[in-house]
C-alpha positions in Angstrom: 135.7 96.5 35.1 139.2 95.0 34.9 140.1 91.8 33.1 142.9 89.2 33.6 144.2 87.5 30.4 147.3 86.2 32.0 148.7 83.2 30.2 146.3 83.6 27.3 147.1 83.4 23.6 144.7 85.5 21.5 144.2 86.0 17.8 143.3 89.4 16.5 142.5 90.1 12.9 142.4 93.6 11.5 144.8 94.5 14.3 146.7 97.3 12.6 144.2 100.1 13.3 140.8 101.1 14.8 139.0 98.5 16.9 141.6 95.8 16.2 144.5 97.8 17.4 142.6 99.1 20.4 141.7 95.5 21.4 145.3 94.3 20.9 146.5 97.1 23.2 143.8 96.4 25.8 144.6 92.6 25.7 148.3 93.2 26.2 147.5 95.6 29.1 145.3 93.0 30.6 148.2 90.5 30.7 147.8 88.5 27.6 150.8 86.2 27.2 150.8 86.1 23.4 149.0 87.9 20.7 148.8 86.6 17.1 148.1 89.7 15.0 146.8 89.6 11.4 146.4 92.5 9.0 147.3 93.4 5.4 149.4 96.3 6.8 152.4 94.6 8.3 154.3 97.9 9.0 151.4 99.2 11.1 151.3 95.9 13.0 155.1 96.2 13.7 154.5 99.7 15.0 152.1 98.7 17.8 155.0 98.0 20.3 153.0 95.8 22.7 154.3 94.6 26.1 153.8 90.9 25.3 154.9 88.3 22.9 153.6 89.0 19.5 153.5 87.0 16.2 152.7 89.1 13.1 151.0 87.6 10.1 150.8 89.9 7.1 148.2 89.2 4.4 144.7 89.4 3.1 142.2 87.5 5.4 140.4 86.4 2.3 143.4 84.5 1.1 143.3 80.8 2.1 147.1 80.5 1.9 147.4 83.0 4.7 145.4 80.7 7.0 147.2 77.6 5.9 150.5 79.3 7.0 149.0 80.3 10.3 147.7 76.8 11.0 151.1 75.4 10.0 152.8 77.7 12.5 150.7 76.0 15.2 149.9 77.5 18.6 146.6 76.9 20.3 144.2 79.7 21.1 142.4 80.8 24.2 140.6 83.6 22.4 140.0 85.4 19.1 138.8 88.7 17.9 137.9 88.4 14.3 137.6 91.9 13.3 139.1 92.5 9.8 136.7 94.3 7.4 136.1 97.0 4.9 133.2 99.3 4.2 133.3 99.5 0.5 131.6 102.1 -1.7 128.2 103.5 -0.8 125.8 102.6 -3.7 122.2 101.7 -4.2 121.6 98.0 -5.2 120.4 98.9 -8.7 123.6 101.0 -9.4 126.2 98.9 -7.6 129.0 97.3 -9.5 129.3 93.6 -8.9 133.0 94.1 -8.3 132.2 96.3 -5.2 129.8 93.7 -3.9 132.5 90.9 -4.3 135.2 93.1 -2.7 133.1 93.8 0.4 131.8 90.2 0.7 135.3 88.8 -0.1 136.9 90.5 2.9 133.9 90.7 5.3 132.4 87.3 4.9 134.9 85.0 3.0 137.7 86.4 5.1 135.7 86.0 8.3 134.8 82.4 7.5 138.5 81.5 6.8 139.7 83.2 10.0 136.8 81.6 12.1 137.6 78.2 10.6 141.2 78.5 11.7 140.3 79.9 15.1 137.9 76.9 15.7 140.6 74.5 14.6 143.2 76.0 16.9 141.0 76.7 19.9 141.5 75.2 23.3 138.5 73.9 25.1 136.8 76.8 26.8 138.1 79.4 24.3 136.1 82.5 23.7 135.7 84.3 20.3 134.1 87.6 19.2 133.2 88.5 15.6 132.9 92.1 14.7 129.6 92.7 13.1 127.8 96.1 12.9 124.4 97.6 13.6 124.3 97.8 9.7 123.6 94.1 9.9 120.5 94.8 11.9 119.1 97.9 10.4 119.0 98.6 6.7 120.0 101.9 5.2 120.0 102.9 1.4 123.4 102.4 -0.2 124.8 100.1 2.5 123.5 96.7 1.3 126.8 95.1 0.6 128.3 96.0 3.9 125.0 95.3 5.8 124.6 91.9 4.2 128.1 90.9 5.1 127.6 92.0 8.8 124.2 90.3 9.0 126.0 87.1 7.8 128.6 87.6 10.5 125.9 87.7 13.2 124.6 84.4 11.9 128.0 82.8 11.5 128.6 83.6 15.2 125.4 81.7 16.1 126.4 78.7 14.0 129.9 78.6 15.5 128.5 79.0 19.0 126.3 75.9 18.5 129.1 73.9 17.1 131.6 74.9 19.7 129.3 74.4 22.7 130.2 70.8 23.4 133.8 72.0 24.0 132.5 75.1 26.0 133.9 77.3 23.2 131.9 80.5 23.3 131.3 82.6 20.2 129.6 86.0 20.2 129.4 89.0 18.0 129.5 92.7 18.7 127.5 95.1 16.6 128.8 98.7 17.0 127.0 101.7 15.6 129.2 104.7 14.7 132.8 104.3 15.9 135.5 106.9 15.6 138.1 105.0 13.5 140.1 105.6 10.3 137.6 103.6 8.2 135.6 106.8 7.8 138.6 108.6 6.3 138.5 106.3 3.3 134.9 107.2 2.4 134.4 110.1 -0.1 131.1 111.1 1.6 133.0 111.6 4.9 135.7 113.6 3.2 133.0 115.9 1.8 131.6 116.3 5.3 135.0 117.1 6.8 135.5 119.7 4.0 132.1 121.1 4.9 133.3 121.6 8.5 136.5 123.2 7.3 138.7 120.3 8.2 137.1 119.7 11.6 136.9 115.9 11.7 135.3 115.9 15.2 132.6 118.2 13.9 132.0 115.9 10.9 131.5 113.0 13.2 129.2 114.8 15.5 127.0 115.8 12.5 126.9 112.2 11.4 125.9 111.0 14.8 123.1 113.5 14.8 121.5 111.9 11.7 120.1 109.0 13.6 121.9 108.2 16.8 119.6 109.2 19.8 122.6 109.6 22.1 124.1 112.0 19.7 127.7 110.6 19.7 129.9 107.9 18.3 131.9 105.6 20.4 135.7 105.4 20.6 137.6 102.3 19.6 138.7 102.0 23.2 135.2 101.8 24.4 134.4 99.0 22.0 137.6 97.2 23.1 136.3 97.2 26.7 133.2 95.5 25.5 135.1 93.0 23.4 137.3 92.1 26.5 134.1 91.5 28.5 132.9 89.0 25.9 136.3 87.3 25.7 136.6 87.1 29.4 135.1 84.7 32.0 133.0 87.7 33.2 130.6 87.0 30.3 129.8 83.6 31.9 127.9 81.3 29.5 127.0 84.0 26.9 127.3 82.4 23.5 125.7 83.0 20.2 124.6 86.5 21.2 125.1 89.9 19.6 126.1 92.8 21.8 124.6 95.9 20.2 126.5 99.1 21.2 125.0 101.8 19.0 123.8 104.7 21.0 120.2 103.8 20.3 120.6 103.9 16.5 118.8 100.6 16.0 115.7 101.5 18.2 
């Protein structure tokens, strides 16, 4: 399926890598006129080299001052992918440091609220938005409660925004991926141990992880998720709003 975003101005958070970068590239390829890209890694944003007008906003999505600057810059939005997030440390609730809980919720929920608030304020009538949730927000696993709670909240936040935006035909949906091959895994000690077990074979480590509970036996690529995000942002998704597209290889079954 091909999409046409000609003349559209779209906000993408967490755009420097992974799903965010894949979506920024896909939107530019689909003809987006202007992309407003947000990430804490400004150098990586600048290296994307996209074939459209780009405005780069560098900063922490959980910092209200960042969003005050973005709103002051102006520019109405036809779409938004609110994707910035972190995984945090894997820890059982009884052993989790409160600082880890706050760090994850700070980025994944506070940052999501602030970015969604700005997107709703700048949205044109008929705009479409996608919040990046996770299958972890639907299916609990030991050690992932901070991340899972933040993503469950993202799913509900999308529903609330969808109901509030409906009068202006603003659509807000969430996407809940399962395992996706992105650099977020490389920041987790448990994944580093798995790569070492596979003698440096990252693909082998991902395959083993997929085998733990994903019936289809593989993780998706960021580019596959980008195609699904563009569907939700486009007119092809019709009146879909307040929904969560689960793309997890059967993990949640």
